[in-house]
C-alpha positions in Angstrom: 69.4 -58.0 105.7 66.2 -55.6 105.6 63.6 -55.4 107.8 61.4 -57.2 105.7 63.6 -60.0 105.3 63.3 -60.7 109.0 59.6 -61.2 109.2 58.2 -64.9 108.2 56.4 -64.7 104.6 53.1 -63.3 104.8 53.8 -60.9 107.8 51.7 -58.1 105.7 49.8 -54.8 106.8 46.9 -56.2 109.3 46.9 -59.9 108.5 47.2 -62.8 111.2 45.9 -62.6 114.4 42.5 -61.3 115.0 42.0 -59.8 111.4 40.7 -56.3 112.6 40.9 -54.9 109.3 39.5 -58.0 107.3 36.5 -58.0 110.0 35.8 -54.2 109.4 35.9 -54.8 105.6 33.8 -57.6 105.6 31.2 -55.8 108.2 31.2 -52.5 106.5 31.0 -50.9 110.0 32.7 -47.3 110.2 35.2 -46.8 112.6 38.9 -46.6 113.3 42.2 -48.9 113.9 45.3 -47.9 115.6 48.4 -49.2 114.3 51.0 -49.6 117.2 54.3 -50.4 117.8 54.5 -54.2 118.8 56.3 -54.8 122.0 56.1 -51.4 123.4 53.3 -51.5 126.4 51.1 -48.7 127.0 52.6 -46.8 123.6 50.2 -44.5 121.8 49.1 -44.9 118.3 51.7 -44.1 115.6 48.9 -43.8 113.2 45.0 -43.3 113.7 43.2 -45.0 110.7 39.7 -44.3 109.8 38.9 -47.2 107.5 35.4 -45.8 106.8 37.0 -43.0 104.8 38.9 -45.9 102.8 35.9 -47.3 101.6 34.1 -44.0 100.8 34.5 -41.5 98.0 37.7 -39.7 97.3 37.8 -36.4 99.2 39.1 -33.0 97.9 42.5 -33.8 98.9 42.5 -36.9 97.2 41.2 -35.4 94.1 43.7 -32.9 94.1 46.4 -35.4 94.8 45.4 -36.9 91.4 46.0 -33.6 89.6 49.9 -34.6 90.1 49.4 -38.0 88.3 49.6 -38.9 84.9 47.9 -42.4 83.5 48.0 -45.0 83.6 47.9 -45.0 87.8 49.1 -47.9 89.8 48.0 -47.3 93.5 50.0 -49.5 95.8 48.1 -50.5 98.7 45.0 -49.4 97.4 42.5 -51.0 100.2 38.6 -50.9 99.0 39.8 -48.7 96.1 38.7 -45.3 96.6 41.9 -43.7 94.6 41.1 -46.0 91.6 37.8 -44.8 91.7 38.5 -41.1 91.7 41.3 -41.6 89.1 38.6 -43.1 86.7 36.4 -40.0 87.2 39.1 -37.9 86.4 39.6 -39.8 83.0 42.9 -41.5 84.2 42.9 -45.5 83.6 44.1 -46.7 87.1 44.6 -50.3 88.7 44.9 -50.8 92.7 47.3 -53.4 94.3 46.6 -54.6 97.5 47.4 -57.8 99.9 44.3 -58.0 101.3 41.7 -60.7 99.7 38.9 -58.7 101.7 39.7 -55.4 100.2 40.2 -56.6 96.9 37.1 -58.5 97.1 35.2 -55.1 98.1 37.0 -53.0 95.4 36.0 -55.6 92.6 32.3 -55.8 94.0 32.1 -52.1 93.1 33.5 -52.5 89.7 36.8 -51.5 90.2 40.3 -52.7 88.7 42.2 -54.1 91.8 44.7 -56.9 91.7 45.9 -59.0 94.4 49.1 -58.9 95.2 52.5 -57.8 96.9 54.3 -54.8 95.5 57.7 -56.8 96.2 56.1 -59.4 93.7 55.5 -58.8 89.8 52.7 -56.8 89.1 50.9 -56.1 86.2 52.0 -54.3 83.3 55.4 -53.8 85.1 57.8 -50.8 83.8 54.8 -49.2 81.9 53.2 -47.1 84.9 53.6 -43.4 84.3 52.6 -42.8 88.1 52.5 -44.9 91.2 51.2 -43.9 94.6 52.1 -44.5 98.1 49.5 -42.8 100.1 47.8 -43.3 103.3 51.0 -44.3 105.3 52.0 -47.0 102.3 55.4 -45.6 102.2 55.8 -47.9 105.3 55.1 -51.2 103.3 57.6 -53.7 104.4 59.4 -51.5 106.8 62.1 -50.4 104.4 61.7 -47.4 102.4 64.7 -47.3 100.5 63.8 -51.4 99.3 60.2 -50.0 98.5 61.5 -47.0 96.2 63.9 -49.3 94.3 61.2 -51.7 93.6 58.9 -48.8 92.5 61.7 -47.4 90.3 61.2 -50.8 88.5 57.6 -50.6 88.3 57.4 -47.1 86.5 58.0 -46.4 83.1 61.3 -44.4 82.1 58.9 -41.1 82.4 57.0 -42.4 85.5 56.6 -40.4 88.6 56.0 -41.7 92.1 53.7 -39.8 94.6 54.2 -40.1 97.9 52.7 -39.4 101.3 55.0 -38.5 104.0 54.8 -38.1 107.9 54.2 -34.5 108.7 57.1 -34.2 110.8 59.8 -33.6 108.1 62.5 -35.4 110.3 60.7 -38.4 111.1 62.4 -41.7 110.5 61.3 -44.9 112.0 61.0 -48.6 111.3 59.5 -51.0 113.4 57.3 -54.0 114.2 53.6 -53.1 113.9 50.4 -54.3 114.8 46.9 -53.0 113.9 44.6 -52.8 117.2 40.7 -52.4 117.0 38.7 -50.6 119.6 37.8 -53.9 121.2 41.5 -54.8 121.8 41.7 -57.4 118.9 44.8 -56.9 117.1 46.8 -58.6 113.9 49.6 -60.4 113.7 53.3 -57.9 113.7 54.4 -57.1 110.4 57.1 -54.5 109.3 56.1 -50.8 109.0 57.9 -47.5 108.6 57.4 -43.8 108.8 59.3 -41.1 107.0 59.6 -37.2 106.8 60.8 -35.4 103.9 64.3 -35.0 105.1 65.2 -38.3 105.2 63.0 -39.5 102.1 65.0 -37.1 100.0 68.2 -38.9 101.1 66.6 -42.1 100.6 65.0 -40.9 97.1 68.5 -40.1 95.5 70.0 -43.1 96.5 67.0 -45.2 94.8 67.6 -43.3 91.5 64.6 -40.8 91.9 65.1 -36.9 92.2 62.2 -34.7 94.3 60.3 -32.8 91.8 58.1 -31.1 94.1 57.0 -31.1 98.0 53.7 -30.0 99.0 51.1 -29.8 101.7 47.1 -30.2 101.1 44.8 -30.3 103.7 47.3 -30.8 106.6 48.9 -33.9 104.9 52.5 -34.1 103.3 53.5 -35.2 100.2 56.1 -35.3 97.5 56.5 -36.3 93.6 59.3 -37.6 92.7 60.7 -38.7 89.0 63.5 -40.8 87.6 66.8 -39.1 88.3 
């Protein structure tokens, strides 16, 4: 049984509990959220998230990343849609996908094409996407990287490519129960998450029907581009 299957239905990123992510999106406030491992008292943040950045325009690293993409592009876990906007500015047809109704509403308010839903359910134009993005830690969606990559292979076209942001530690390989925590101590319900570096990702990719096309670092962030094997 995968980590994803051990959680109740609806146990997804930042939802449930005090909903700090949804509240931050609705308020439009700038700030940070911490992703922490549930059940580990006093544990350090495993991921420090600047949610203000997600609502802002794409930065130079984001735009450089899109030079590895070919349209149409599916941004999995798109949040308020900064990468969808950036892709459009580069002339790429793009769609965002996110489980957060607040993130989707914010993106649509700005005129961006974003669908509400999980990557593990049927997605629009399945099997036709030439590029899919898993960035901003989204390779951790569902807590099972192998299951996520296998699902992405179904979503992509035969000539498709998957661009993945990795943990900066190449040897990182950790699946866990996580929660989002705000500065005031409010936290989400627990959800499955994972972190993976290049060494383990390369092994998982091979078993999932992908080959590593190229690995690269931009602005201190680690990425790789996968193609169908």
